[in-house]
Biopython code that builds the backbone (N, CA, C, O; Angstrom):
import numpy as np
from Bio.PDB.StructureBuilder import StructureBuilder

atoms = [
    (1, "UNK", "N", (109.105, -30.380, -71.555)),
    (1, "UNK", "CA", (108.799, -30.910, -70.253)),
    (1, "UNK", "C", (108.897, -32.443, -70.304)),
    (1, "UNK", "O", (108.332, -33.081, -71.193)),
    (2, "UNK", "N", (109.610, -33.010, -69.354)),
    (2, "UNK", "CA", (109.777, -34.449, -69.288)),
    (2, "UNK", "C", (108.525, -35.088, -68.691)),
    (2, "UNK", "O", (108.003, -34.635, -67.673)),
    (3, "UNK", "N", (108.064, -36.131, -69.336)),
    (3, "UNK", "CA", (106.878, -36.844, -68.826)),
    (3, "UNK", "C", (107.325, -37.995, -67.955)),
    (3, "UNK", "O", (108.205, -38.769, -68.329)),
    (4, "UNK", "N", (106.719, -38.100, -66.806)),
    (4, "UNK", "CA", (107.009, -39.182, -65.869)),
    (4, "UNK", "C", (105.711, -39.904, -65.556)),
    (4, "UNK", "O", (104.634, -39.457, -65.950)),
    (5, "UNK", "N", (105.813, -41.004, -64.857)),
    (5, "UNK", "CA", (104.636, -41.738, -64.417)),
    (5, "UNK", "C", (104.862, -42.287, -63.029)),
    (5, "UNK", "O", (105.990, -42.571, -62.626)),
    (6, "UNK", "N", (103.784, -42.430, -62.317)),
    (6, "UNK", "CA", (103.817, -43.009, -60.972)),
    (6, "UNK", "C", (102.823, -44.154, -60.923)),
    (6, "UNK", "O", (101.730, -44.065, -61.481)),
    (7, "UNK", "N", (103.206, -45.221, -60.259)),
    (7, "UNK", "CA", (102.244, -46.242, -59.874)),
    (7, "UNK", "C", (102.095, -46.095, -58.362)),
    (7, "UNK", "O", (103.074, -45.844, -57.661)),
    (8, "UNK", "N", (100.885, -46.249, -57.867)),
    (8, "UNK", "CA", (100.641, -45.970, -56.451)),
    (8, "UNK", "C", (99.612, -46.931, -55.882)),
    (8, "UNK", "O", (98.811, -47.525, -56.603)),
    (9, "UNK", "N", (99.663, -47.063, -54.559)),
    (9, "UNK", "CA", (98.683, -47.887, -53.853)),
    (9, "UNK", "C", (98.023, -47.031, -52.782)),
    (9, "UNK", "O", (98.694, -46.415, -51.954)),
    (10, "UNK", "N", (96.702, -47.008, -52.815)),
    (10, "UNK", "CA", (95.892, -46.330, -51.817)),
    (10, "UNK", "C", (95.243, -47.403, -50.943)),
    (10, "UNK", "O", (94.972, -48.510, -51.409)),
    (11, "UNK", "N", (94.995, -47.070, -49.671)),
    (11, "UNK", "CA", (94.335, -47.999, -48.751)),
    (11, "UNK", "C", (93.344, -47.241, -47.888)),
    (11, "UNK", "O", (93.455, -46.026, -47.720)),
    (12, "UNK", "N", (92.373, -47.962, -47.342)),
    (12, "UNK", "CA", (91.424, -47.322, -46.431)),
    (12, "UNK", "C", (91.872, -47.446, -44.970)),
    (12, "UNK", "O", (91.394, -46.711, -44.106)),
    (13, "UNK", "N", (92.798, -48.386, -44.698)),
    (13, "UNK", "CA", (93.381, -48.573, -43.365)),
    (13, "UNK", "C", (94.478, -49.610, -43.496)),
    (13, "UNK", "O", (94.639, -50.213, -44.557)),
    (14, "UNK", "N", (95.225, -49.823, -42.442)),
    (14, "UNK", "CA", (96.278, -50.837, -42.455)),
    (14, "UNK", "C", (95.662, -52.210, -42.731)),
    (14, "UNK", "O", (94.686, -52.605, -42.094)),
    (15, "UNK", "N", (96.239, -52.917, -43.678)),
    (15, "UNK", "CA", (95.763, -54.242, -44.095)),
    (15, "UNK", "C", (94.325, -54.227, -44.589)),
    (15, "UNK", "O", (93.658, -55.262, -44.578)),
    (16, "UNK", "N", (93.845, -53.083, -45.018)),
    (16, "UNK", "CA", (92.471, -52.957, -45.489)),
    (16, "UNK", "C", (92.365, -53.103, -46.999)),
    (16, "UNK", "O", (93.161, -53.794, -47.634)),
    (17, "UNK", "N", (91.379, -52.448, -47.545)),
    (17, "UNK", "CA", (91.139, -52.475, -48.984)),
    (17, "UNK", "C", (92.250, -51.719, -49.696)),
    (17, "UNK", "O", (92.656, -50.644, -49.254)),
    (18, "UNK", "N", (92.742, -52.277, -50.798)),
    (18, "UNK", "CA", (93.823, -51.679, -51.568)),
    (18, "UNK", "C", (93.332, -51.284, -52.951)),
    (18, "UNK", "O", (92.498, -51.962, -53.550)),
    (19, "UNK", "N", (93.866, -50.172, -53.447)),
    (19, "UNK", "CA", (93.613, -49.729, -54.817)),
    (19, "UNK", "C", (94.955, -49.423, -55.455)),
    (19, "UNK", "O", (95.783, -48.731, -54.863)),
    (20, "UNK", "N", (95.173, -49.931, -56.652)),
    (20, "UNK", "CA", (96.406, -49.674, -57.396)),
    (20, "UNK", "C", (96.053, -48.872, -58.636)),
    (20, "UNK", "O", (95.128, -49.218, -59.371)),
    (21, "UNK", "N", (96.801, -47.798, -58.863)),
    (21, "UNK", "CA", (96.580, -46.975, -60.042)),
    (21, "UNK", "C", (97.882, -46.394, -60.546)),
    (21, "UNK", "O", (98.944, -46.623, -59.967)),
    (22, "UNK", "N", (97.792, -45.636, -61.634)),
    (22, "UNK", "CA", (98.954, -44.924, -62.157)),
    (22, "UNK", "C", (98.514, -43.528, -62.559)),
    (22, "UNK", "O", (97.340, -43.293, -62.844)),
    (23, "UNK", "N", (99.467, -42.601, -62.580)),
    (23, "UNK", "CA", (99.183, -41.222, -62.934)),
    (23, "UNK", "C", (100.469, -40.519, -63.345)),
    (23, "UNK", "O", (101.568, -40.998, -63.069)),
    (24, "UNK", "N", (100.321, -39.393, -63.999)),
    (24, "UNK", "CA", (101.458, -38.544, -64.317)),
    (24, "UNK", "C", (101.643, -37.443, -63.289)),
    (24, "UNK", "O", (102.679, -36.779, -63.269)),
    (25, "UNK", "N", (100.637, -37.243, -62.426)),
    (25, "UNK", "CA", (100.688, -36.192, -61.401)),
    (25, "UNK", "C", (100.183, -36.787, -60.086)),
    (25, "UNK", "O", (98.988, -36.760, -59.790)),
    (26, "UNK", "N", (101.113, -37.319, -59.314)),
    (26, "UNK", "CA", (100.742, -38.058, -58.101)),
    (26, "UNK", "C", (100.055, -37.168, -57.065)),
    (26, "UNK", "O", (99.050, -37.570, -56.478)),
    (27, "UNK", "N", (100.575, -35.990, -56.839)),
    (27, "UNK", "CA", (99.992, -35.105, -55.826)),
    (27, "UNK", "C", (98.528, -34.795, -56.149)),
    (27, "UNK", "O", (97.662, -34.878, -55.279)),
    (28, "UNK", "N", (98.263, -34.438, -57.402)),
    (28, "UNK", "CA", (96.892, -34.120, -57.813)),
    (28, "UNK", "C", (95.984, -35.335, -57.679)),
    (28, "UNK", "O", (94.875, -35.226, -57.156)),
    (29, "UNK", "N", (96.451, -36.498, -58.150)),
    (29, "UNK", "CA", (95.598, -37.680, -58.145)),
    (29, "UNK", "C", (95.267, -38.128, -56.719)),
    (29, "UNK", "O", (94.124, -38.486, -56.432)),
    (30, "UNK", "N", (96.248, -38.109, -55.836)),
    (30, "UNK", "CA", (95.976, -38.512, -54.449)),
    (30, "UNK", "C", (95.029, -37.511, -53.793)),
    (30, "UNK", "O", (94.146, -37.912, -53.034)),
    (31, "UNK", "N", (95.192, -36.233, -54.068)),
    (31, "UNK", "CA", (94.267, -35.213, -53.561)),
    (31, "UNK", "C", (92.839, -35.549, -54.002)),
    (31, "UNK", "O", (91.904, -35.472, -53.205)),
    (32, "UNK", "N", (92.682, -35.917, -55.264)),
    (32, "UNK", "CA", (91.349, -36.261, -55.782)),
    (32, "UNK", "C", (90.774, -37.471, -55.053)),
    (32, "UNK", "O", (89.596, -37.478, -54.695)),
    (33, "UNK", "N", (91.590, -38.484, -54.833)),
    (33, "UNK", "CA", (91.111, -39.666, -54.104)),
    (33, "UNK", "C", (90.721, -39.297, -52.671)),
    (33, "UNK", "O", (89.655, -39.684, -52.193)),
    (34, "UNK", "N", (91.584, -38.554, -51.998)),
    (34, "UNK", "CA", (91.353, -38.197, -50.594)),
    (34, "UNK", "C", (90.070, -37.400, -50.398)),
    (34, "UNK", "O", (89.398, -37.531, -49.375)),
    (35, "UNK", "N", (89.741, -36.589, -51.368)),
    (35, "UNK", "CA", (88.581, -35.703, -51.241)),
    (35, "UNK", "C", (87.337, -36.223, -51.959)),
    (35, "UNK", "O", (86.356, -35.495, -52.113)),
    (36, "UNK", "N", (87.380, -37.470, -52.393)),
    (36, "UNK", "CA", (86.206, -38.084, -53.018)),
    (36, "UNK", "C", (85.801, -37.439, -54.322)),
    (36, "UNK", "O", (84.626, -37.472, -54.688)),
    (37, "UNK", "N", (86.757, -36.849, -55.039)),
    (37, "UNK", "CA", (86.447, -36.150, -56.282)),
    (37, "UNK", "C", (86.342, -37.081, -57.482)),
    (37, "UNK", "O", (85.828, -36.691, -58.530)),
    (38, "UNK", "N", (86.829, -38.314, -57.330)),
    (38, "UNK", "CA", (86.779, -39.289, -58.412)),
    (38, "UNK", "C", (85.738, -40.358, -58.089)),
    (38, "UNK", "O", (85.832, -41.018, -57.054)),
    (39, "UNK", "N", (84.759, -40.535, -58.955)),
    (39, "UNK", "CA", (83.781, -41.587, -58.699)),
    (39, "UNK", "C", (84.443, -42.955, -58.869)),
    (39, "UNK", "O", (85.429, -43.090, -59.593)),
    (40, "UNK", "N", (83.903, -43.943, -58.212)),
    (40, "UNK", "CA", (84.401, -45.294, -58.411)),
    (40, "UNK", "C", (84.905, -45.958, -57.150)),
    (40, "UNK", "O", (84.456, -45.665, -56.042)),
    (41, "UNK", "N", (85.854, -46.863, -57.347)),
    (41, "UNK", "CA", (86.321, -47.764, -56.300)),
    (41, "UNK", "C", (86.845, -47.046, -55.064)),
    (41, "UNK", "O", (86.433, -47.362, -53.948)),
    (42, "UNK", "N", (87.749, -46.080, -55.246)),
    (42, "UNK", "CA", (88.371, -45.457, -54.071)),
    (42, "UNK", "C", (87.366, -44.675, -53.244)),
    (42, "UNK", "O", (87.451, -44.662, -52.016)),
    (43, "UNK", "N", (86.433, -44.034, -53.889)),
    (43, "UNK", "CA", (85.403, -43.299, -53.137)),
    (43, "UNK", "C", (84.459, -44.277, -52.443)),
    (43, "UNK", "O", (84.090, -44.073, -51.287)),
    (44, "UNK", "N", (84.068, -45.338, -53.147)),
    (44, "UNK", "CA", (83.149, -46.325, -52.576)),
    (44, "UNK", "C", (83.733, -47.002, -51.340)),
    (44, "UNK", "O", (83.019, -47.227, -50.362)),
    (45, "UNK", "N", (85.028, -47.329, -51.377)),
    (45, "UNK", "CA", (85.653, -48.078, -50.289)),
    (45, "UNK", "C", (86.510, -47.225, -49.364)),
    (45, "UNK", "O", (87.162, -47.758, -48.467)),
    (46, "UNK", "N", (86.522, -45.912, -49.565)),
    (46, "UNK", "CA", (87.225, -45.016, -48.658)),
    (46, "UNK", "C", (88.738, -45.141, -48.690)),
    (46, "UNK", "O", (89.394, -44.955, -47.665)),
    (47, "UNK", "N", (89.291, -45.448, -49.826)),
    (47, "UNK", "CA", (90.757, -45.573, -49.964)),
    (47, "UNK", "C", (91.356, -44.165, -50.081)),
    (47, "UNK", "O", (91.470, -43.620, -51.179)),
    (48, "UNK", "N", (91.732, -43.593, -48.948)),
    (48, "UNK", "CA", (92.188, -42.207, -48.903)),
    (48, "UNK", "C", (93.644, -42.050, -48.493)),
    (48, "UNK", "O", (94.157, -40.932, -48.449)),
    (49, "UNK", "N", (94.315, -43.155, -48.192)),
    (49, "UNK", "CA", (95.688, -43.075, -47.685)),
    (49, "UNK", "C", (96.669, -43.615, -48.714)),
    (49, "UNK", "O", (96.555, -44.758, -49.157)),
    (50, "UNK", "N", (97.623, -42.791, -49.086)),
    (50, "UNK", "CA", (98.690, -43.206, -49.994)),
    (50, "UNK", "C", (99.705, -43.989, -49.177)),
    (50, "UNK", "O", (100.355, -43.428, -48.295)),
    (51, "UNK", "N", (99.849, -45.280, -49.459)),
    (51, "UNK", "CA", (100.740, -46.119, -48.658)),
    (51, "UNK", "C", (101.966, -46.592, -49.427)),
    (51, "UNK", "O", (102.898, -47.133, -48.832)),
    (52, "UNK", "N", (101.976, -46.393, -50.751)),
    (52, "UNK", "CA", (103.111, -46.842, -51.552)),
    (52, "UNK", "C", (103.083, -46.140, -52.904)),
    (52, "UNK", "O", (102.011, -45.891, -53.456)),
    (53, "UNK", "N", (104.264, -45.820, -53.440)),
    (53, "UNK", "CA", (104.341, -45.342, -54.823)),
    (53, "UNK", "C", (105.734, -45.570, -55.384)),
    (53, "UNK", "O", (106.714, -45.689, -54.650)),
    (54, "UNK", "N", (105.791, -45.626, -56.714)),
    (54, "UNK", "CA", (107.041, -45.746, -57.449)),
    (54, "UNK", "C", (107.028, -44.712, -58.572)),
    (54, "UNK", "O", (105.986, -44.457, -59.174)),
    (55, "UNK", "N", (108.179, -44.122, -58.850)),
    (55, "UNK", "CA", (108.351, -43.154, -59.924)),
    (55, "UNK", "C", (108.993, -43.839, -61.123)),
    (55, "UNK", "O", (109.911, -44.643, -60.964)),
    (56, "UNK", "N", (108.510, -43.520, -62.326)),
    (56, "UNK", "CA", (109.059, -44.045, -63.570)),
    (56, "UNK", "C", (109.414, -42.884, -64.488)),
    (56, "UNK", "O", (108.785, -41.827, -64.434)),
    (57, "UNK", "N", (110.402, -43.078, -65.313)),
    (57, "UNK", "CA", (110.850, -42.041, -66.234)),
    (57, "UNK", "C", (109.908, -41.781, -67.388)),
    (57, "UNK", "O", (110.075, -40.810, -68.126)),
    (58, "UNK", "N", (108.916, -42.646, -67.549)),
    (58, "UNK", "CA", (107.924, -42.449, -68.601)),
    (58, "UNK", "C", (106.600, -43.085, -68.172)),
    (58, "UNK", "O", (106.594, -44.038, -67.393)),
    (59, "UNK", "N", (105.492, -42.567, -68.672)),
    (59, "UNK", "CA", (104.185, -43.116, -68.292)),
    (59, "UNK", "C", (104.018, -44.593, -68.637)),
    (59, "UNK", "O", (103.336, -45.326, -67.921)),
    (60, "UNK", "N", (104.644, -45.032, -69.736)),
    (60, "UNK", "CA", (104.519, -46.437, -70.135)),
    (60, "UNK", "C", (105.044, -47.390, -69.081)),
    (60, "UNK", "O", (104.467, -48.455, -68.863)),
    (61, "UNK", "N", (106.129, -47.019, -68.428)),
    (61, "UNK", "CA", (106.686, -47.857, -67.366)),
    (61, "UNK", "C", (105.725, -47.985, -66.198)),
    (61, "UNK", "O", (105.600, -49.055, -65.603)),
    (62, "UNK", "N", (105.044, -46.889, -65.868)),
    (62, "UNK", "CA", (104.073, -46.912, -64.774)),
    (62, "UNK", "C", (102.871, -47.783, -65.129)),
    (62, "UNK", "O", (102.368, -48.525, -64.286)),
    (63, "UNK", "N", (102.416, -47.691, -66.369)),
    (63, "UNK", "CA", (101.270, -48.505, -66.808)),
    (63, "UNK", "C", (101.621, -49.986, -66.746)),
    (63, "UNK", "O", (100.819, -50.792, -66.274)),
    (64, "UNK", "N", (102.810, -50.351, -67.216)),
    (64, "UNK", "CA", (103.226, -51.758, -67.180)),
    (64, "UNK", "C", (103.322, -52.266, -65.737)),
    (64, "UNK", "O", (102.892, -53.380, -65.436)),
    (65, "UNK", "N", (103.888, -51.442, -64.851)),
    (65, "UNK", "CA", (104.019, -51.846, -63.449)),
    (65, "UNK", "C", (102.646, -51.984, -62.793)),
    (65, "UNK", "O", (102.419, -52.912, -62.017)),
    (66, "UNK", "N", (101.727, -51.060, -63.103)),
    (66, "UNK", "CA", (100.375, -51.151, -62.556)),
    (66, "UNK", "C", (99.732, -52.481, -62.940)),
    (66, "UNK", "O", (99.154, -53.162, -62.092)),
    (67, "UNK", "N", (99.831, -52.846, -64.201)),
    (67, "UNK", "CA", (99.244, -54.111, -64.658)),
    (67, "UNK", "C", (99.885, -55.295, -63.948)),
    (67, "UNK", "O", (99.205, -56.253, -63.579)),
    (68, "UNK", "N", (101.204, -55.222, -63.759)),
    (68, "UNK", "CA", (101.908, -56.292, -63.057)),
    (68, "UNK", "C", (101.406, -56.423, -61.619)),
    (68, "UNK", "O", (101.086, -57.523, -61.167)),
    (69, "UNK", "N", (101.338, -55.299, -60.903)),
    (69, "UNK", "CA", (100.914, -55.331, -59.498)),
    (69, "UNK", "C", (99.476, -55.812, -59.345)),
    (69, "UNK", "O", (99.151, -56.496, -58.375)),
    (70, "UNK", "N", (98.627, -55.465, -60.281)),
    (70, "UNK", "CA", (97.233, -55.895, -60.192)),
    (70, "UNK", "C", (97.087, -57.408, -60.344)),
    (70, "UNK", "O", (96.079, -57.977, -59.927)),
    (71, "UNK", "N", (98.073, -58.052, -60.928)),
    (71, "UNK", "CA", (98.068, -59.507, -61.068)),
    (71, "UNK", "C", (98.609, -60.208, -59.821)),
    (71, "UNK", "O", (98.398, -61.409, -59.652)),
    (72, "UNK", "N", (99.287, -59.492, -58.966)),
    (72, "UNK", "CA", (99.917, -60.077, -57.785)),
    (72, "UNK", "C", (98.894, -60.561, -56.772)),
    (72, "UNK", "O", (97.767, -60.070, -56.715)),
    (73, "UNK", "N", (99.311, -61.531, -55.978)),
    (73, "UNK", "CA", (98.507, -61.965, -54.842)),
    (73, "UNK", "C", (98.503, -60.857, -53.788)),
    (73, "UNK", "O", (99.444, -60.068, -53.699)),
    (74, "UNK", "N", (97.453, -60.809, -53.006)),
    (74, "UNK", "CA", (97.327, -59.782, -51.960)),
    (74, "UNK", "C", (98.517, -59.792, -50.999)),
    (74, "UNK", "O", (99.019, -58.730, -50.632)),
    (75, "UNK", "N", (98.970, -60.967, -50.591)),
    (75, "UNK", "CA", (100.095, -61.060, -49.657)),
    (75, "UNK", "C", (101.352, -60.409, -50.226)),
    (75, "UNK", "O", (102.120, -59.794, -49.487)),
    (76, "UNK", "N", (101.565, -60.539, -51.526)),
    (76, "UNK", "CA", (102.735, -59.928, -52.154)),
    (76, "UNK", "C", (102.624, -58.404, -52.114)),
    (76, "UNK", "O", (103.614, -57.711, -51.883)),
    (77, "UNK", "N", (101.421, -57.891, -52.340)),
    (77, "UNK", "CA", (101.203, -56.441, -52.312)),
    (77, "UNK", "C", (101.456, -55.897, -50.909)),
    (77, "UNK", "O", (102.088, -54.854, -50.747)),
    (78, "UNK", "N", (100.968, -56.597, -49.914)),
    (78, "UNK", "CA", (101.176, -56.169, -48.526)),
    (78, "UNK", "C", (102.657, -56.185, -48.184)),
    (78, "UNK", "O", (103.152, -55.271, -47.525)),
    (79, "UNK", "N", (103.360, -57.204, -48.622)),
    (79, "UNK", "CA", (104.804, -57.278, -48.383)),
    (79, "UNK", "C", (105.528, -56.112, -49.055)),
    (79, "UNK", "O", (106.450, -55.538, -48.475)),
    (80, "UNK", "N", (105.118, -55.762, -50.267)),
    (80, "UNK", "CA", (105.715, -54.645, -50.988)),
    (80, "UNK", "C", (105.523, -53.346, -50.210)),
    (80, "UNK", "O", (106.470, -52.578, -50.039)),
    (81, "UNK", "N", (104.307, -53.099, -49.740)),
    (81, "UNK", "CA", (104.022, -51.891, -48.948)),
    (81, "UNK", "C", (104.884, -51.878, -47.698)),
    (81, "UNK", "O", (105.510, -50.866, -47.382)),
    (82, "UNK", "N", (104.920, -52.986, -46.991)),
    (82, "UNK", "CA", (105.586, -53.018, -45.683)),
    (82, "UNK", "C", (107.111, -53.011, -45.769)),
    (82, "UNK", "O", (107.775, -52.774, -44.760)),
    (83, "UNK", "N", (107.683, -53.265, -46.947)),
    (83, "UNK", "CA", (109.138, -53.137, -47.102)),
    (83, "UNK", "C", (109.589, -51.709, -46.824)),
    (83, "UNK", "O", (110.587, -51.494, -46.137)),
    (84, "UNK", "N", (108.860, -50.735, -47.353)),
    (84, "UNK", "CA", (109.221, -49.325, -47.207)),
    (84, "UNK", "C", (108.345, -48.564, -46.229)),
    (84, "UNK", "O", (108.724, -47.488, -45.766)),
    (85, "UNK", "N", (107.189, -49.104, -45.911)),
    (85, "UNK", "CA", (106.227, -48.396, -45.071)),
    (85, "UNK", "C", (105.569, -49.385, -44.091)),
    (85, "UNK", "O", (104.372, -49.653, -44.192)),
    (86, "UNK", "N", (106.345, -49.921, -43.153)),
    (86, "UNK", "CA", (105.834, -50.990, -42.284)),
    (86, "UNK", "C", (104.651, -50.574, -41.404)),
    (86, "UNK", "O", (103.866, -51.426, -40.987)),
    (87, "UNK", "N", (104.514, -49.286, -41.119)),
    (87, "UNK", "CA", (103.409, -48.814, -40.272)),
    (87, "UNK", "C", (102.229, -48.288, -41.090)),
    (87, "UNK", "O", (101.252, -47.792, -40.527)),
    (88, "UNK", "N", (102.318, -48.395, -42.394)),
    (88, "UNK", "CA", (101.269, -47.930, -43.300)),
    (88, "UNK", "C", (100.969, -46.439, -43.074)),
    (88, "UNK", "O", (99.808, -46.030, -43.057)),
    (89, "UNK", "N", (101.992, -45.661, -42.907)),
    (89, "UNK", "CA", (101.846, -44.212, -42.732)),
    (89, "UNK", "C", (101.342, -43.609, -44.042)),
    (89, "UNK", "O", (101.766, -44.024, -45.121)),
    (90, "UNK", "N", (100.444, -42.637, -43.952)),
    (90, "UNK", "CA", (99.967, -41.931, -45.125)),
    (90, "UNK", "C", (101.109, -41.090, -45.692)),
    (90, "UNK", "O", (101.617, -40.200, -45.011)),
    (91, "UNK", "N", (101.517, -41.362, -46.929)),
    (91, "UNK", "CA", (102.662, -40.681, -47.538)),
    (91, "UNK", "C", (102.287, -39.366, -48.227)),
    (91, "UNK", "O", (103.169, -38.635, -48.679)),
    (92, "UNK", "N", (101.021, -39.065, -48.311)),
    (92, "UNK", "CA", (100.589, -37.845, -49.010)),
    (92, "UNK", "C", (101.266, -36.583, -48.469)),
    (92, "UNK", "O", (101.708, -35.757, -49.267)),
    (93, "UNK", "N", (101.365, -36.400, -47.147)),
    (93, "UNK", "CA", (102.006, -35.182, -46.645)),
    (93, "UNK", "C", (103.473, -35.034, -47.060)),
    (93, "UNK", "O", (104.009, -33.927, -47.023)),
    (94, "UNK", "N", (104.121, -36.113, -47.447)),
    (94, "UNK", "CA", (105.532, -36.032, -47.842)),
    (94, "UNK", "C", (105.702, -35.620, -49.299)),
    (94, "UNK", "O", (106.828, -35.385, -49.735)),
    (95, "UNK", "N", (104.618, -35.527, -50.062)),
    (95, "UNK", "CA", (104.702, -35.205, -51.497)),
    (95, "UNK", "C", (104.935, -33.734, -51.765)),
    (95, "UNK", "O", (105.579, -33.391, -52.756)),
    (96, "UNK", "N", (104.437, -32.865, -50.926)),
    (96, "UNK", "CA", (104.521, -31.418, -51.186)),
    (96, "UNK", "C", (105.911, -30.919, -51.016)),
    (96, "UNK", "O", (106.165, -29.727, -51.195)),
]
sb = StructureBuilder()
sb.init_structure("model")
sb.init_model(0)
sb.init_chain("A")
sb.init_seg("    ")
for serial, (resi, resn, name, xyz) in enumerate(atoms, 1):
    if name == "N":
        sb.init_residue(resn, " ", resi, " ")
    sb.init_atom(name, np.array(xyz, "f"), 0.0, 1.0, " ", f" {name:<3s}", serial, name[0])
structure = sb.get_structure()
């Protein structure tokens, strides 16, 4: 089985609080965030909407990208989201 990685951004609303993470199973992880199954930041701030993600051929690439994005200024992150998702549509329904 080929291992892949995803880096993703969750938000609580348009231009709201952002959370950046990585996972090997995007559908499962976003489901966990949406349903408050994971303690911590996303549950505390209500980050339930998947607004951006990238696929990598290996988990290491996703981890490196996550670290890079977490260093970015907020304006850069918003610009990244709005390049592909200008209306901040929840992308979770498109994963299945």
